[in-house]
N, C-alpha and C positions, 0 to 999 in steps of 0.2 A: 624039419630043422627049425629050432627055436630062435626067433630073432629078437634083439635086444628092445626094440621098440616095442614089441609086443609085451616083453617083460616089465618095460616102464609103465604101460597102461594097465597090466594086471596088477602091479603094486598100488597105483592110484585108486583104481577100483577097489581095492582091498581095503586102503587107508579112508576113502571117502564113504564108501558104503553104496553108490550108486554110479550109473553110467554118466548121468547128467552131471554130477559133481566132478567126477574124474575129468570130464571134457573141460569143464571150467578151470580146474587146476592145470592141465596140460595146454590148454588154449585151443582146444579144437571141439568139433560138434559131437553131441551125444550118439548120433548114427555111425560115426567114424570109431569112436570108442568101441561100439557095438561089433562093428565089421571086424575091427583088429582082435577083439575077444574071440569072435567066432574062428578066426585064421589061426590063432594060437590053440584053441580047443582042438581044431582039426589036425594041427602039427603034432600035439601030443597023444591024439586018438582017445581021449576021455574028457568028461566034462569037468571044468574048474569053478564053475559057480552054479548055485542053486538059486532059482528066481523063484520067489512066492510073493505075489503082488507087487508092492513097493520094495519089500525087503529082499536082500541079496546076502548070501554068505557063501563061503568058501567051501568046496569039497575038500576031502582029505588030500587029492592031489593037488588042488589048488593051494592049500596052506602049505604043502612041501615045496612047490613051486616058488611062493613067495618067500620063503625062508632061503631058498638058494638065490633068489633074484638080487638080493641087496649085495651079495659078494660078486655076483657075476657083473652086475652094473658098476661097482667099485672098480673090478679089475679092467673093464672096458674103458672106464673114464680115465683110469690110469693110462692105459695104452695110447689112448686118442690124444692125450694132453703130452706125452713123452714123443710120440711120433710127430705132433706139431712142433714142438720145440726142436727137435732134430732137424725137421725139415727146413727151420729157419723163419717159422712164422713168429718167434719171439712174443707169443701170447700166451695167457694163462688165466684161470679163474680160480679163485680159493674161497671156499665158504667158511670163514672163522667164527666160532662161537667162544665166549668168555664169560666169566663172572664178573660182577660190576666193578669191583677194585681192580681187575687186571685191565678191564676196558679203559679205565681212566688213567692208568699208570704206564703199564708196559706196552699195550696195543698202540697208542697214538705213535710213539716213539719208533716202534718197529715198522707200521704201516707208512710212515714218513719215509723212512730209509728204503723200504722196499720200493715205493712209487719213484724215488730219485734214481734207484739203481734199475729198476725194470717197470719202465712207465707203460707198457703194454698189459702189464698183470692187473686184474681187475681183483679186488678184494671185497667181499660182503661182512658185515658184521652183524651178529645176533647175541643177546644176552641170555645165559641161563647158567644156574647154579649147577654144580655136580651133585648126584650122580646123574641128572637128567641130561647134561651135556655130554657125559661120556655115552649115555644110551643113544643120542642124537648122532653122534659119530658111527656107533656101530649099525644103527638103522640106515646109514647112508645120506643123513640129512645135513651133514656139514662134513668137510675135509680136514680141519684141525680144531681140537678143542683145547682151549686153556682151562687147566683145571687144577685142584688142590686136593691134597687129603692130610690129615692131622698126624703129626708123629706118635707111632704106638697104637694108632687106630685102623682098623681094618687089616687087610693082608696085601701082600704084593700080587696074588693070584688075580685080584680083581681087573688089572690090567694087562694079564698075561698074552693075552691076543693083540694086544697094541702096540705100536712104536712110541715109547716113552721118551720125551728129551726133557731132561732136569733143567728147570731155569734158576730157581733160587729157593732159599730157605726163609720164609717170613715169619719173624717173631711178632708175637701178640704182646701187646701193651695194654695197661691198665687206663681207663679213663675215668676221672673224678671230678665233681664240681670244683671251681676254684676255690669256693670257700670250705672244701672237704678238710677234715682233720688231718688227712695224709695227702694234701695238694704238694707240700714241699718235699715230701719225702724223695729220696733216691731209688730205693726200691721197696717193694711192698709184698709180704707174702700174702698169696690169695686168702688165707684164713683170716686176715686181718679185716677183710670186708665181708666176713659171714654175716652181719647185722644190718647191712646194706641192702636195700632194694635193688634190683638189677634190671639193665635193658639188654635184652638178648637179640642176637642176629637172625641169619638163615637157619632153617632146620639142623644143618649139619653142624653149623657153629653152636648152635643151641645146645644139641647133644654134647659137643665137646664141653662146653662150658660146666654143664651139669656134672659131668664124668670129672673133670679138673677139681671142681668144688667138693664132689664127694669124696674124692681122694684125699682132700685136705679136712675132712671131717664134718662137712656141713652141707645142706642143700639149699641152694641160692633161691631167694625169692624173687621170682621173675614177675615184675609188674608190666612190663611192656615187652612186646616183641615186634621187630620189624627187618625187613631183608635191606631197608634203605639206611646207608651208613650215616648219610648226612643228618637223617631223622634220629638215629641213635645218639650222634654228636649233639643234638640240638636238646634231646630230651636230658643228656648229661648236663649240659650247661644250663638247662633250666632249673637245675638241682633235684631232678625227679628220680635219680638213682646214679649207679654206676656201672661201667661196662669192660669188657676186654675185647679190643679190636686189632686186627691184623694191622702192621706198619704200613702195608700197601693201602688201607683204606684210610688212615691217618694222613698218609701222604697226598691222597686225592681230595682230602676235606681239611679246610683250615678251621680247627676248634675254637669255639667262642664260648667264653666264660666257663672253659674246661682246661684240666691239665692231665697230661700223660705222665704216667709213673710205670717203672719197670717192675715186672709182676714175676715173683719167685714162688715156685720153681718155673723155670722157663718153658713156654708152651710156643710151639711152632708147628706151622703147616708147610707142607712141600708144594712148590708151584712147579707145573709141569706142562709142557704142550704135547698134545696126544695126536695121533693120525693113524691109520691103518697101514698095514705092511705094503699093500699095493700102492697106495698114495703117497707114501714116503718117497717113492722112485720119481714121483712127477715132479719137474723143476720147479714149478710155481709153488708147490707145497713145501718143498726142500728149503726153498729161498724164504718162505715164511718162516719155517721153524728157525733158520739161521739168524733172521732179523729179531725173533722173539728172544733168541740166546743173548745176542748182542745187547738189546735193550735191558735186559735182566742183569747183564754184566756193568752196566754204566752206574 
């Protein structure tokens, strides 16, 4: 019989590449890891690892078992959390991953409400942009991923295997230096900025910017690219270019020496909270999704 603790050890060994590194990650000794791997190989009746000197790699059977381990561990976690809540322990743990502008706007409000309503629930926060954050969710490295995708980009199939909780539609706005010729305009066609240098954001945002500009008949000259929204605002404020930022990002940063303008045609991104189907049944995860939705509605 395959034991869950052995699967967790196998997954750690596969991720780190050695028994000693897996032991450090799991908080146990290298001999303990080796012993549990031997027990797992005895359970399945076939080698799972090939050891060549200091290097270690998975056999075909090992690769298959690691693939299944993610879903098995997620299912067991869901069962443990739900049983604990039913038993009256009123405790839970949620690992939340969010993109930066979500971390500074939606997440604080949601987590404050969650702590007030469920003080026994512990939430950890890590930042990552999609699609990396979505990959973390599928790999079992988080329980909830706050993510986004641009309207008209990609396909719905990319989240087919996940529970999708829509939160809000986040419009993108233009950001220009306060002395810019269009700083006082109520709305600006994106093509009117064709001759300006641009400051671009994260890789996915950068791709959307190029696509929107090319639809308007020009290719933007991107002088600077940074994932840090305050840096984008600072570069625009210094007169080094123009940018298009989500409203959530503007909400989390006070622009200095820069002005926002409405960009036409409207560019929007869909903000969602994602989790795995098994985890959606866990009370602490469900409560986190509910509080994120309430924060987005405010």
